[in-house]
Residue, then its C-alpha position, 0 to 999 in steps of 0.5 A: m360347114f365342111t366335110g373333112i375332104i381336103e381340096t388342096l394344100g395352101r402354102v403360108t407366104h406371110i404372117d403379119k402380127e397385129g396386137t393378138n391377131h395373126h393376119i396370114t397370107i396363103t397362096s393356093n390353086i383355089t385362090s381365084q375361086l375365093q371371094i372376100d367374106q368366104s369361109v375356108s377351112h385351114n387345117g380344120v379351122c374355119l377362117t374368113v377370107v379378108k383380102i385377095l391379091d392375085d394368087e394369094y389371100v389373107v385370113t385373120a386368126i384371133q386370140e381364141t383361135l390361136n389358143k385352141s388350135n395350131i394356127g399360131n404355130l404356122q410359119v412361112g413356107d408351111n403347108v396348110n390343108l384347105e377345104r372350102a365350105m360344102l355345097l348344099g345338095s352335094r355328096l357328103d363324102g367325109h362327115m359333118v365338120q364345123g371348122h371349130v377346133d376343140q383342142t390340139a393333140t400331139c403326134t406320139y407315133i407314126n408307123s409305116e405299114n407297107g403302103s399305108w401309115v398309122f398315126t397315133f395322137k395324144y390329147d388332154p382328157s381334162l376337156s372331156n372330149i372323147t373318141i369312139e372306135k370306128g367313130s369320126i374325128t377331124v385331124n388338121g381338117v381331114s375327116l378320118t376314122v378312129v382306131n385304137s380309141k383310148a381315154n386320151s389317145f387314138s390312132v388313124a390309118i392314112i391311105p397313100y392318097t391322103y398322105e400325098h395330098t394333105n400335110f400328113n406327109k409333113l407330120l413328125v412325132s411331136s407335131v401338134v395337130n388340130l382336133e375337131f371331135d364328132v359333133i353328134g357325139k358331143y351333143v349325145k355326151k352333153l345330153f347324158e351329162a344333163q341327165s346325170 
């Protein structure tokens, strides 16, 4: 379980493809605090640390993860938003995030607004995921508040701190991002569907 509050950026240093698996090596300033078998959110995707080598560690993404996320698009040199699992008893500053990406979205618009930024994303509505105005959404692992919610798109406002300390500053129009929709909203939607 995560909060969507990014701790740091990691950088991809190596990708080894073995069958359909991608073994991704990442360097970060939290590597020394990691343990093998620990869960870490990478752009919102929960991946398990399988190897630690000095200031680098390795995670493996399987085909299911590659199909539902942007992890398969990573290249050496890319920055990745990182968050370790939350500690029980700590403040929950973002919202409840599972690290299970529901689908990807494409950035369609970026507007600089005098010190902040508004990013608009479009996603495939056929998977029945929804956003609501002022609801929570996770974009590349970042807990954000939805503005301008539509049937297949939404916007988020990014403050300077988030822009500087996540990979939002690398996003362009046409960039593909990972989305995790609010888990409470997903349960409510499922209950209503079951009663219909």
